[in-house]
GUGUZA-656895 format. One line per field, with one value per residue (C-alpha): x, y, z; residue in three letters. Coordinates in nm, 4 decimals, decimal comma. Last residue first. Example, Ala and Ser with C-alpha at 12.3 -4.5 7.8 and 13.67 -1.06 7.14 Angstrom:
c1: [1,3670 / 1,2300]
c2: [-0,1060 / -0,4500]
c3: [0,7140 / 0,7800]
roro: [SER / ALA]
//
This chain:
c1: [-0,2273 / -0,5613 / -0,4173 / -0,3115 / -0,6596 / -0,8263 / -0,5924 / -0,6443 / -1,0199 / -0,9799 / -0,7806 / -1,0543 / -1,3111 / -1,0983 / -1,0637 / -1,4416 / -1,5289 / -1,3103 / -1,4911 / -1,3870 / -1,0432 / -0,9579 / -0,7003 / -0,3418 / -0,2354 / 0,1152 / 0,1772 / 0,5036 / 0,7280 / 1,0247 / 1,1398 / 0,7809 / 0,6870 / 0,3195 / 0,1817 / -0,1834 / -0,3223 / -0,6696 / -0,8250 / -1,1711 / -1,3483 / -1,1070 / -1,0202 / -0,6622 / -0,6041 / -0,6821 / -0,4451 / -0,1653 / -0,2230 / -0,1953 / 0,1181 / 0,2799 / 0,1841 / 0,3437 / 0,6640 / 0,6808 / 0,5847 / 0,8445 / 0,7650 / 0,5949 / 0,7880 / 0,8194 / 0,4412 / 0,3497 / 0,3352 / 0,0482 / 0,0863 / -0,2083 / -0,1607 / -0,4292 / -0,5898 / -0,7671 / -0,5724 / -0,3430 / -0,4877 / -0,2760 / -0,0435 / -0,1347 / -0,1870 / 0,1203 / 0,3506 / 0,2226 / 0,2519 / 0,6034 / 0,7072 / 0,5630 / 0,7398 / 1,0813 / 1,0227 / 0,9152 / 1,2329 / 1,4449 / 1,2369 / 1,2866 / 1,6634 / 1,6503 / 1,4769 / 1,7804 / 2,0309 / 2,1703 / 2,5257 / 2,5498 / 2,1864 / 2,2103 / 2,5210 / 2,3975 / 2,0606 / 2,2262 / 2,4602 / 2,2089 / 1,9254 / 2,1421 / 2,2647 / 1,9255 / 1,7622 / 2,0147 / 1,9120 / 1,5435 / 1,6132 / 1,7990 / 1,4994 / 1,2643 / 1,4988 / 1,5014 / 1,1243 / 1,0674 / 1,3044 / 1,1214 / 0,7836 / 0,8929 / 0,6738 / 0,3586 / 0,4180 / 0,4535 / 0,1479 / -0,0079 / 0,3235 / 0,4551 / 0,1331 / 0,1768 / 0,5424 / 0,4373 / 0,1512 / 0,3358 / 0,6108 / 0,3561 / 0,1199 / 0,4059 / 0,5668 / 0,2432 / 0,1551 / 0,5233 / 0,5551 / 0,2304 / 0,3361 / 0,6908 / 0,5560 / 0,3365 / 0,6325 / 0,8578 / 0,5998 / 0,5693 / 0,9433 / 0,9848 / 1,2946 / 1,1874 / 0,8550 / 0,8279 / 1,0421 / 0,8996 / 0,5468 / 0,6343 / 0,7859 / 0,4799 / 0,2474 / 0,4378 / 0,4106 / 0,0364 / 0,0058 / 0,1962 / -0,0419 / -0,3483 / -0,2105 / -0,1724 / -0,5151 / -0,6803 / -0,4662 / -0,5399 / -0,9152 / -1,0055 / -1,2482 / -1,0777 / -0,7205 / -0,7367 / -0,9657 / -0,7337 / -0,4315 / -0,6033 / -0,7370 / -0,3823 / -0,2004 / -0,3924 / -0,3351 / 0,0161 / 0,0981 / -0,0328 / 0,1869 / 0,4871 / 0,4348 / 0,3838 / 0,7178 / 0,9235 / 0,8831 / 0,9862 / 1,2379 / 1,4319 / 1,5443 / 1,8971 / 1,9363 / 1,9068 / 1,5877 / 1,6879 / 1,3552 / 1,4214 / 1,7954 / 1,7766 / 1,4805 / 1,6458 / 1,9759 / 1,7993 / 1,5813 / 1,8586 / 2,0528 / 1,7548 / 1,5361 / 1,7814 / 1,7728 / 1,3936 / 1,3655 / 1,5988 / 1,3990 / 1,0684 / 1,2232 / 1,3798 / 1,0640 / 0,8612 / 1,1043 / 1,0742 / 0,6950 / 0,6928 / 0,9370 / 0,6963 / 0,4200 / 0,6544 / 0,7712 / 1,0971 / 1,3132 / 1,1069 / 1,1369 / 1,5123 / 1,5623 / 1,3814 / 1,6840 / 1,8907 / 1,6454 / 1,5907 / 1,4710 / 1,1513 / 0,8577 / 1,0612 / 1,2137 / 1,5553 / 1,6567 / 1,7692 / 1,7247 / 1,6368 / 1,6742 / 1,8601 / 1,6373 / 1,7113 / 1,7760 / 2,1355 / 2,3477 / 2,1262 / 2,0434 / 2,4145 / 2,4803 / 2,2058 / 2,3714 / 2,6960 / 2,5039 / 2,3601 / 2,7170 / 2,8211 / 2,5156 / 2,6008 / 2,9485 / 2,7885 / 2,5521 / 2,8492 / 3,0215 / 2,6978 / 2,6855 / 2,6428 / 2,3757 / 2,2414 / 2,2904 / 2,0882 / 1,7960 / 1,8248 / 1,8292 / 1,5515 / 1,2693 / 1,3616 / 1,4835 / 1,1469 / 0,9665 / 1,2250 / 1,2403 / 0,8584 / 0,8536 / 1,1309 / 0,9374 / 0,6190 / 0,8025 / 0,9454 / 0,5987 / 0,4641 / 0,7291 / 0,6089 / 0,2450 / 0,3370 / 0,5354 / 0,2592 / 0,1082 / 0,4517 / 0,5621 / 0,8238 / 1,1889 / 1,3362 / 1,1464 / 1,2827 / 1,6310 / 1,5708 / 1,4501 / 1,7566 / 1,9758 / 1,8068 / 1,8507 / 2,2143 / 2,3866 / 2,7118 / 2,8451 / 2,6227 / 2,8179 / 3,1438 / 3,0149 / 2,9136 / 3,2599 / 3,4312 / 3,2056 / 3,2704 / 3,6449 / 3,6110 / 3,4108 / 3,6950 / 3,8146 / 3,6511 / 3,6395 / 3,2621 / 3,2508 / 3,5183 / 3,3353 / 3,0060 / 3,1808 / 3,3304 / 2,9861 / 2,8353 / 3,1116 / 3,0457 / 2,6707 / 2,7293 / 2,9672 / 2,7452 / 2,4442 / 2,6421 / 2,7348 / 2,3704 / 2,2153 / 2,4416 / 2,7331 / 2,5535 / 2,2030 / 2,3551 / 2,5611 / 2,2413 / 2,1254 / 2,4653 / 2,4861 / 2,1414 / 2,2303 / 2,5926 / 2,5729 / 2,2591 / 2,4014 / 2,7239 / 2,5363 / 2,2941 / 2,5740 / 2,7122 / 2,3894 / 2,4641 / 2,8341 / 2,7567 / 2,5100 / 2,7781 / 3,0292 / 2,7790 / 2,6971 / 3,0644 / 3,2951 / 3,4060 / 3,7722 / 3,7426 / 3,4326 / 3,1280 / 2,9285 / 2,9216 / 2,7199 / 2,4641 / 2,4122 / 2,4046 / 2,1204 / 1,7867 / 1,9321 / 2,1660 / 1,9064 / 1,8046 / 2,1074 / 2,1211 / 1,7473 / 1,7836 / 2,0267 / 1,8399 / 1,5032 / 1,6195 / 1,7729 / 1,4565 / 1,2492 / 1,4713 / 1,3998 / 1,0252 / 0,9794 / 1,1968 / 1,0435 / 0,6909 / 0,7756 / 0,9162 / 0,6086 / 0,3907 / 0,2030 / -0,1729 / -0,3642 / -0,2228 / -0,4759 / -0,7610 / -0,6036 / -0,5608 / -0,9282 / -1,0247 / -0,8063 / -0,9629 / -1,3045 / -1,1841 / -1,0193 / -0,6400 / -0,5715 / -0,7509 / -0,4340 / -0,2970 / -0,5709 / -0,5826 / -0,4556 / -0,2735 / -0,3864 / -0,2464 / 0,0512 / -0,0360 / 0,2126 / -0,0002 / -0,0177 / 0,1191 / 0,0000]
c2: [0,0064 / 0,0727 / 0,3381 / 0,5456 / 0,5416 / 0,6272 / 0,9144 / 1,0577 / 1,0446 / 1,2217 / 1,4976 / 1,5374 / 1,5699 / 1,8339 / 2,0103 / 2,0445 / 2,0468 / 2,0973 / 2,2070 / 2,5684 / 2,5553 / 2,2369 / 2,0537 / 1,9718 / 1,7032 / 1,6238 / 1,3217 / 1,3122 / 1,0523 / 1,2072 / 0,8634 / 0,7566 / 1,0593 / 1,0197 / 1,2639 / 1,3442 / 1,5783 / 1,7250 / 1,6319 / 1,7900 / 1,4685 / 1,1843 / 0,9611 / 1,0898 / 0,9792 / 0,6193 / 0,6211 / 0,7752 / 0,5258 / 0,2289 / 0,3702 / 0,4313 / 0,0845 / -0,0745 / 0,1234 / 0,0232 / 0,2758 / 0,3403 / 0,1678 / 0,3888 / 0,5920 / 0,8931 / 0,9169 / 1,0449 / 1,4195 / 1,5817 / 1,8591 / 2,0499 / 2,2629 / 2,5028 / 2,5036 / 2,7404 / 2,6250 / 2,8852 / 2,9912 / 2,8428 / 3,0900 / 3,2877 / 3,6257 / 3,5783 / 3,4965 / 3,7913 / 4,0235 / 3,8950 / 3,9786 / 4,3271 / 4,3576 / 4,2789 / 4,5239 / 4,7899 / 4,7309 / 4,8023 / 5,1132 / 5,2008 / 5,1944 / 5,3819 / 5,6752 / 5,7412 / 5,7977 / 5,5984 / 5,4952 / 5,5647 / 5,4842 / 5,1727 / 5,0378 / 5,1042 / 4,9434 / 4,6455 / 4,5789 / 4,6415 / 4,4589 / 4,1613 / 4,1122 / 4,1527 / 3,9319 / 3,6570 / 3,6710 / 3,6365 / 3,3408 / 3,1703 / 3,2276 / 3,0676 / 2,7721 / 2,7117 / 2,7633 / 2,4918 / 2,2584 / 2,3133 / 2,2581 / 1,9310 / 1,6732 / 1,8845 / 1,9438 / 2,3205 / 2,5173 / 2,6185 / 2,6824 / 2,8827 / 3,0867 / 3,1664 / 3,2590 / 3,4998 / 3,6655 / 3,8782 / 4,0067 / 4,0654 / 4,2677 / 4,4659 / 4,5386 / 4,6491 / 4,9035 / 4,9948 / 5,0747 / 5,2687 / 5,4919 / 5,5228 / 5,6315 / 5,8980 / 6,0313 / 6,0259 / 6,2139 / 6,4605 / 6,5303 / 6,5517 / 6,4220 / 6,0565 / 6,1413 / 5,9339 / 5,6351 / 5,6293 / 5,6354 / 5,3344 / 5,1518 / 5,2194 / 5,1004 / 4,7718 / 4,7335 / 4,7990 / 4,5288 / 4,2891 / 4,3791 / 4,3188 / 3,9809 / 3,8829 / 4,0107 / 3,8131 / 3,5057 / 3,5012 / 3,5355 / 3,2468 / 3,4775 / 3,4513 / 3,4433 / 3,7153 / 3,9364 / 3,9177 / 3,9962 / 4,2992 / 4,4202 / 4,4256 / 4,5738 / 4,8989 / 5,0370 / 4,8908 / 5,0960 / 5,4177 / 5,3699 / 5,2967 / 5,6145 / 5,8220 / 5,7015 / 5,6903 / 6,0576 / 6,2223 / 5,9370 / 6,1200 / 6,3688 / 6,2330 / 6,2265 / 6,6020 / 6,7328 / 6,9612 / 6,8530 / 6,7211 / 6,6598 / 6,4984 / 6,2784 / 6,1699 / 6,0859 / 5,8678 / 5,7158 / 5,5842 / 5,2966 / 5,2299 / 5,1582 / 4,9061 / 4,7147 / 4,7011 / 4,6188 / 4,3213 / 4,2248 / 4,2017 / 4,0524 / 3,7593 / 3,7126 / 3,6912 / 3,4659 / 3,2196 / 3,2481 / 3,1638 / 2,8781 / 2,7394 / 2,7129 / 2,5606 / 2,2803 / 2,1542 / 2,3250 / 2,1680 / 1,8201 / 1,8542 / 1,9906 / 1,6998 / 1,4731 / 1,7664 / 1,8118 / 2,1670 / 2,2208 / 2,3491 / 2,1411 / 1,8282 / 1,8390 / 1,6748 / 1,5847 / 1,7464 / 1,6000 / 1,7376 / 2,0832 / 2,3357 / 2,6264 / 2,9752 / 3,2117 / 3,1756 / 3,0708 / 3,1742 / 3,5038 / 3,5616 / 3,5090 / 3,7623 / 4,0146 / 3,9581 / 4,0231 / 4,3416 / 4,4575 / 4,3848 / 4,5725 / 4,8658 / 4,8769 / 4,8811 / 5,1553 / 5,3502 / 5,3262 / 5,4647 / 5,7666 / 5,7657 / 6,0242 / 6,1533 / 5,8135 / 5,6601 / 5,8877 / 5,8113 / 5,4356 / 5,4421 / 5,5245 / 5,2680 / 5,0389 / 5,0344 / 4,9110 / 4,6420 / 4,5209 / 4,5036 / 4,2869 / 4,0621 / 4,0185 / 3,9346 / 3,6610 / 3,5237 / 3,5110 / 3,3443 / 3,0733 / 3,0047 / 2,9859 / 2,7486 / 2,5351 / 2,4957 / 2,1652 / 2,0161 / 2,0726 / 2,3381 / 2,3206 / 2,1143 / 2,3195 / 2,6399 / 2,4915 / 2,4234 / 2,7811 / 2,9165 / 2,6987 / 2,8168 / 3,1819 / 3,1434 / 3,2868 / 3,4249 / 3,4504 / 3,7538 / 3,9557 / 3,8553 / 3,9949 / 4,3156 / 4,3540 / 4,2918 / 4,5465 / 4,7943 / 4,7567 / 4,8137 / 5,1297 / 5,2924 / 5,3500 / 5,0379 / 5,0170 / 4,9733 / 4,7353 / 4,5123 / 4,5256 / 4,4198 / 4,1368 / 4,0119 / 4,0207 / 3,8191 / 3,5606 / 3,5266 / 3,5035 / 3,2192 / 3,0298 / 3,0722 / 2,9574 / 2,6563 / 2,5586 / 2,6100 / 2,3821 / 2,0782 / 1,9508 / 1,7067 / 1,8472 / 2,1955 / 2,1352 / 2,1138 / 2,4561 / 2,6133 / 2,4593 / 2,6053 / 2,9637 / 2,9717 / 3,0654 / 3,2788 / 3,4631 / 3,5198 / 3,6823 / 3,8805 / 4,0253 / 4,2029 / 4,3963 / 4,7274 / 4,7214 / 4,6358 / 4,9243 / 5,1619 / 5,0187 / 5,0680 / 5,4188 / 5,5048 / 5,5563 / 5,9066 / 5,8298 / 6,0330 / 5,8418 / 6,0712 / 5,8676 / 5,5816 / 5,7866 / 5,8922 / 5,5313 / 5,4027 / 5,6163 / 5,4462 / 5,0919 / 5,1231 / 5,0244 / 4,7068 / 4,4971 / 4,6040 / 4,5536 / 4,2156 / 4,0764 / 4,1986 / 4,0872 / 3,7432 / 3,6856 / 3,8244 / 3,5711 / 3,2981 / 3,4277 / 3,4693 / 3,1254 / 2,9324 / 3,1037 / 3,0400 / 2,6773 / 2,6376 / 2,8022 / 2,5536 / 2,6713 / 2,6470 / 2,4493 / 2,1346 / 2,1657 / 2,1532 / 1,8487 / 1,6797 / 1,7411 / 1,5930 / 1,2914 / 1,2572 / 1,2423 / 0,9843 / 0,7662 / 0,7310 / 0,9970 / 0,8037 / 0,6831 / 1,0367 / 1,1579 / 1,5312 / 1,7696 / 1,9898 / 1,9016 / 1,5933 / 1,6252 / 1,5123 / 1,2431 / 1,0281 / 0,6513 / 0,3508 / 0,0000]
c3: [-0,5129 / -0,3434 / -0,1106 / -0,4126 / -0,5646 / -0,2323 / -0,1548 / -0,5054 / -0,4487 / -0,1139 / -0,2838 / -0,5449 / -0,2654 / -0,0938 / -0,4308 / -0,4662 / -0,8341 / -1,1392 / -1,4532 / -1,5216 / -1,3616 / -1,5522 / -1,3389 / -1,4288 / -1,1847 / -1,0652 / -0,8398 / -0,6490 / -0,4911 / -0,6741 / -0,7856 / -0,8572 / -1,0718 / -1,1635 / -1,4189 / -1,4791 / -1,7422 / -1,7960 / -1,4595 / -1,4181 / -1,3195 / -1,2517 / -1,5481 / -1,5769 / -1,2170 / -1,3080 / -1,6051 / -1,3978 / -1,1145 / -1,3513 / -1,5149 / -1,1757 / -1,0538 / -1,3611 / -1,3182 / -0,9523 / -0,6883 / -0,4201 / -0,0915 / 0,1678 / 0,4254 / 0,1936 / 0,1674 / -0,1771 / -0,2308 / -0,4210 / -0,6764 / -0,8184 / -1,1274 / -1,2390 / -1,5788 / -1,8134 / -2,1186 / -2,2766 / -2,6137 / -2,8900 / -3,0566 / -3,3675 / -3,1974 / -2,9782 / -3,2704 / -3,4750 / -3,1742 / -3,1083 / -3,4656 / -3,4223 / -3,0859 / -3,2329 / -3,5181 / -3,2692 / -3,0659 / -3,3735 / -3,4441 / -3,0784 / -3,1081 / -3,4387 / -3,2668 / -3,0460 / -3,3273 / -3,6187 / -3,5298 / -3,1566 / -3,0703 / -3,2857 / -3,1123 / -2,7590 / -2,8225 / -2,9923 / -2,6970 / -2,4181 / -2,5889 / -2,6823 / -2,3254 / -2,1566 / -2,4201 / -2,3476 / -1,9819 / -2,0682 / -2,2981 / -2,0120 / -1,7853 / -2,0401 / -2,0924 / -1,7158 / -1,6933 / -1,9552 / -1,7710 / -1,4430 / -1,6108 / -1,7708 / -1,5943 / -1,6315 / -2,0010 / -2,0460 / -2,1569 / -1,8244 / -1,6464 / -1,9411 / -1,9384 / -1,5691 / -1,6211 / -1,9024 / -1,7142 / -1,4574 / -1,6878 / -1,9624 / -1,7446 / -1,5895 / -1,9263 / -2,0924 / -1,8245 / -1,8002 / -2,1706 / -2,2012 / -1,9118 / -2,0476 / -2,3855 / -2,2254 / -2,0243 / -2,3312 / -2,5368 / -2,2528 / -2,2713 / -2,6470 / -2,8305 / -2,8010 / -2,9647 / -3,2826 / -3,1835 / -2,8296 / -2,9742 / -3,1903 / -2,8934 / -2,6764 / -2,9536 / -2,9764 / -2,5972 / -2,6189 / -2,8863 / -2,6588 / -2,3729 / -2,5919 / -2,6988 / -2,3316 / -2,2317 / -2,5132 / -2,4481 / -2,0746 / -2,1080 / -1,8758 / -1,6899 / -1,3509 / -1,4808 / -1,7458 / -1,5369 / -1,2364 / -1,4577 / -1,6149 / -1,2790 / -1,1344 / -1,4349 / -1,4833 / -1,1331 / -1,1416 / -1,4520 / -1,2955 / -0,9885 / -1,2105 / -1,4154 / -1,1002 / -0,9556 / -1,2758 / -1,3623 / -1,0334 / -1,0098 / -1,2783 / -1,0141 / -0,9629 / -1,3428 / -1,3700 / -1,5320 / -1,8217 / -1,9736 / -2,3241 / -2,2878 / -1,9439 / -2,0358 / -2,3629 / -2,1920 / -1,9304 / -2,2094 / -2,4359 / -2,2768 / -2,0493 / -2,3523 / -2,4961 / -2,1661 / -2,1612 / -2,5308 / -2,4890 / -2,1816 / -2,3655 / -2,6793 / -2,4930 / -2,2838 / -2,6040 / -2,7868 / -2,4997 / -2,5206 / -2,8899 / -2,8255 / -2,5644 / -2,8236 / -3,0795 / -2,8473 / -3,0000 / -2,7353 / -2,4576 / -2,6090 / -2,6510 / -2,3002 / -2,1301 / -2,0850 / -1,9585 / -1,6680 / -1,5464 / -1,1906 / -1,0254 / -1,1479 / -1,2146 / -0,8669 / -0,8248 / -0,4716 / -0,1521 / 0,1946 / 0,5353 / 0,3854 / 0,6015 / 0,6996 / 0,5596 / 0,8511 / 0,9706 / 0,6738 / 0,3822 / 0,5549 / 0,6152 / 0,2444 / 0,1647 / 0,3959 / 0,2064 / -0,1159 / 0,0308 / 0,0968 / -0,2626 / -0,3872 / -0,1605 / -0,3135 / -0,6607 / -0,5437 / -0,4068 / -0,7433 / -0,8959 / -0,6663 / -0,2878 / -0,2015 / -0,5339 / -0,6961 / -0,4144 / -0,4995 / -0,8725 / -0,8001 / -0,5384 / -0,7772 / -1,0390 / -0,7598 / -0,5818 / -0,8941 / -0,9691 / -0,6088 / -0,5993 / -0,9108 / -0,7761 / -0,4516 / -0,6432 / -0,8324 / -0,5075 / -0,3531 / -0,6686 / -0,6320 / -0,2767 / -0,3870 / -0,6693 / -0,4266 / -0,1716 / -0,2888 / -0,3471 / 0,0086 / 0,0597 / 0,1680 / -0,1147 / -0,3748 / -0,2203 / -0,2505 / -0,6212 / -0,6743 / -0,4948 / -0,7158 / -1,0366 / -0,9376 / -0,8304 / -1,1372 / -0,9967 / -1,3523 / -1,4031 / -1,1491 / -1,3169 / -1,6457 / -1,4701 / -1,3211 / -1,6549 / -1,8265 / -1,5439 / -1,5908 / -1,9636 / -1,8960 / -1,7063 / -1,3501 / -1,2084 / -0,8280 / -0,8041 / -1,1023 / -0,9481 / -0,6139 / -0,7716 / -0,9572 / -0,6308 / -0,4661 / -0,7538 / -0,7288 / -0,3563 / -0,4192 / -0,6637 / -0,4352 / -0,1286 / -0,3338 / -0,4586 / -0,1014 / 0,0066 / -0,2531 / -0,2374 / -0,4466 / -0,6764 / -0,7219 / -0,6822 / -0,9947 / -1,2013 / -1,0823 / -1,1390 / -1,4886 / -1,5761 / -1,4812 / -1,5968 / -1,9649 / -1,9450 / -1,6440 / -1,8353 / -2,1224 / -1,9055 / -1,6929 / -1,9967 / -2,0634 / -1,8940 / -1,9795 / -2,3418 / -2,3568 / -2,2314 / -2,4801 / -2,7632 / -2,6361 / -2,6951 / -2,4004 / -2,3059 / -2,2233 / -1,9005 / -1,7795 / -1,7691 / -2,0233 / -1,7723 / -1,5220 / -1,7854 / -1,8955 / -1,5366 / -1,4018 / -1,4712 / -1,4710 / -1,1698 / -0,9113 / -1,0958 / -1,0041 / -0,6395 / -0,6008 / -0,7721 / -0,5167 / -0,2097 / -0,3499 / -0,4570 / -0,1151 / 0,0467 / -0,1454 / 0,0013 / 0,3516 / 0,2933 / 0,1402 / 0,3841 / 0,6851 / 0,5563 / 0,4859 / 0,8374 / 0,9891 / 0,7971 / 0,4908 / 0,5065 / 0,2424 / 0,4049 / 0,6841 / 0,4324 / 0,2698 / 0,6070 / 0,6823 / 0,3456 / 0,4111 / 0,7554 / 0,5929 / 0,3429 / 0,6093 / 0,5967 / 0,8598 / 1,1331 / 1,3059 / 1,3042 / 1,5385 / 1,4734 / 1,7420 / 1,4924 / 1,1443 / 0,9830 / 0,7459 / 0,3967 / 0,2967 / 0,0723 / 0,1051 / -0,0825 / 0,0000]
roro: [LEU / GLN / ASP / VAL / LEU / THR / HIS / VAL / GLN / ALA / GLN / LEU / GLN / ALA / GLU / ASP / GLY / SER / GLN / MET / ARG / ASP / ILE / LYS / LEU / ILE / VAL / THR / ARG / GLU / GLN / PRO / LEU / VAL / VAL / ALA / GLU / ILE / VAL / GLY / ALA / LEU / GLN / ALA / LEU / GLN / ASN / LYS / LEU / THR / ILE / ALA / GLN / GLU / GLY / THR / LEU / GLU / PRO / SER / ASN / GLU / ASP / LEU / SER / VAL / MET / LYS / THR / LYS / VAL / ALA / PRO / PRO / ALA / GLN / MET / THR / TYR / ALA / LEU / ILE / LEU / TRP / LEU / LEU / MET / MET / VAL / SER / CYS / PHE / ILE / PHE / VAL / SER / ALA / PHE / GLY / LEU / LYS / HIS / SER / LEU / TYR / GLY / GLY / VAL / ALA / GLY / GLY / VAL / PHE / ILE / GLY / LEU / SER / GLN / SER / THR / ASN / TYR / VAL / GLY / MET / ALA / THR / GLY / LYS / ALA / ALA / ALA / PRO / ALA / MET / LYS / SER / ILE / ILE / SER / PRO / LEU / SER / ALA / GLU / LEU / ILE / ASN / PHE / ALA / ILE / PHE / TYR / LEU / THR / LEU / SER / PHE / VAL / ILE / GLY / TRP / PHE / HIS / GLN / ILE / SER / GLY / ALA / PHE / VAL / LEU / GLN / ALA / LEU / LEU / MET / THR / ALA / VAL / ALA / GLY / VAL / PHE / VAL / GLN / LYS / MET / LYS / ALA / GLN / LYS / GLU / ALA / TYR / ILE / ILE / ALA / PRO / VAL / MET / PHE / VAL / PHE / SER / ALA / VAL / LEU / VAL / PRO / LEU / TYR / ILE / TYR / TRP / HIS / HIS / ASN / VAL / VAL / LEU / ASN / SER / SER / LYS / THR / ILE / ALA / PHE / PRO / VAL / VAL / VAL / PHE / MET / ALA / MET / GLN / ALA / ALA / HIS / LEU / ALA / PHE / ILE / GLY / TYR / ASN / LEU / ARG / LEU / LEU / GLN / LYS / ASN / LYS / LEU / VAL / ASP / LYS / LEU / LYS / ALA / PRO / ALA / ALA / SER / ALA / ASP / SER / HIS / PHE / HIS / SER / HIS / ILE / PRO / ASP / PRO / VAL / VAL / PHE / LYS / VAL / VAL / ALA / MET / ALA / VAL / LEU / THR / LEU / LEU / ALA / THR / MET / PHE / PHE / ILE / GLY / PRO / VAL / GLY / ILE / TRP / GLN / ASN / LEU / LEU / PRO / GLY / GLY / VAL / LEU / SER / VAL / ALA / PHE / ALA / VAL / GLY / ILE / THR / ALA / GLY / ILE / THR / ALA / MET / ALA / LYS / THR / ARG / HIS / GLU / ASP / ARG / THR / LEU / ASP / ALA / LEU / LEU / ALA / THR / VAL / VAL / ALA / SER / VAL / ALA / GLY / ALA / GLY / GLN / ILE / ALA / ARG / GLY / ILE / ILE / VAL / GLY / GLU / ILE / ASN / MET / ALA / LEU / ALA / ALA / VAL / MET / SER / GLY / ILE / ALA / PHE / ILE / GLY / LEU / GLY / LEU / TYR / ILE / MET / PRO / LYS / ARG / GLY / PHE / LYS / ASP / SER / ALA / MET / GLY / PHE / PRO / LEU / GLN / PHE / LEU / ALA / GLN / THR / LEU / GLY / TYR / ALA / GLY / MET / ALA / LEU / GLY / ILE / MET / PHE / PRO / THR / PRO / GLN / GLU / PRO / PHE / SER / SER / ALA / TYR / ILE / ALA / PHE / ILE / PRO / LEU / ILE / SER / PHE / MET / GLY / PHE / MET / ARG / LEU / GLY / TYR / ILE / SER / ALA / LEU / SER / THR / THR / ALA / ARG / MET / GLU / LEU / PRO / THR / MET / LYS / GLU / SER / ALA / ILE / PHE / ALA / GLN / SER / SER / ALA / SER / PRO / SER / ALA / ALA / ASN / ASN / VAL / ASN / GLU / GLY / GLU / ALA / PRO / ALA / ASN / SER / LEU / SER / VAL / MET]
//
């Protein structure tokens, strides 16, 4: 007999946990994260937040700072410095995650954060643009995102992993918003070298959080929903729907980095507003974008209109790039363009991971997200380099014409893609004390689970002791009842 590892509620008779009613009670109890899961989620989210705040803070000010170097670097070199970390991050992100399966999560996080801190110090002490490029490249080589995600998977139950990942995603979003306002303020007080020093200090704080706050996992193992599997890479890379989304995140972040090569100069020239006061623009623009984003995402999810909202956001991003190209010399044109841009950016940044999760095969979600994140990093590098080159050779408007072409292609790909299914993923852990399912048992259980009402896809992973269900949001009934049905099927094996 194989049973499920739902922890009983406090005070519940453990001996009765196998009965249907007790299963339902255990499911209800499992809907709440344990204190250890909460600590793991918040502490690991803080590591993301500390690291990303340091990275994002230089975006609205770096181009103007770099132009003040004595050798007066070209915009191409400035763009290369901004995007350099994306290239090395793309190269090292998946290998770091895979290495953590062998060498341990925390040791690889310490190594990655240490490399990131060294890169921050190199950039802070750099006396020319070449030194900053080297520092930024070293920063990117400390690519711990995949390892942190894997550690989070070790420390959270399957049924809470999506919630934990969403917390990290929200933390990154908040860090980005705060950094666009905080970057110009910090530049006024400590300058860009000071921000790099601050980033190194925040990284040391993050290492202390890993050491003293993040719980140690009882055991670490591969998680299909959180880690990339080399064996599944080929299938993910052949999936045309996922490739459309990977192009989308590439284009989105290429346009972002290209924009920050140009916009700080354009704001200063069109308004005589010094860079330390650029937050006067970013703050109201970001507030307005969030006001539009939240109802759009809620509508997309609740009404199963994800594709319509998604295509609309890509079209808005295309419009923003076209308006940028036509009004980059005019202050209010820039403000209007930035408002359109951030409305679209926030919707797309929030919806893309959700769509990936819905479209990726249940057993390859971690691999799909790994390729997606690598595509994002490559976009950062290409956007910085191409944006800098075009602005130098052909002027500011050419950068946004290039971005408009990328967005037009994305709009075509988004319009012709399959509508994301209205599904939610439910993960159920098998009891670690029970014998591992045989291949025949796993196939039998998968077929039985696929027959349950509302289940669109069922995957049984015996080695991970996990069942993954994709459930139709429109047709699924009571989740406690579904959980009890899964209990019964597993107990019958």
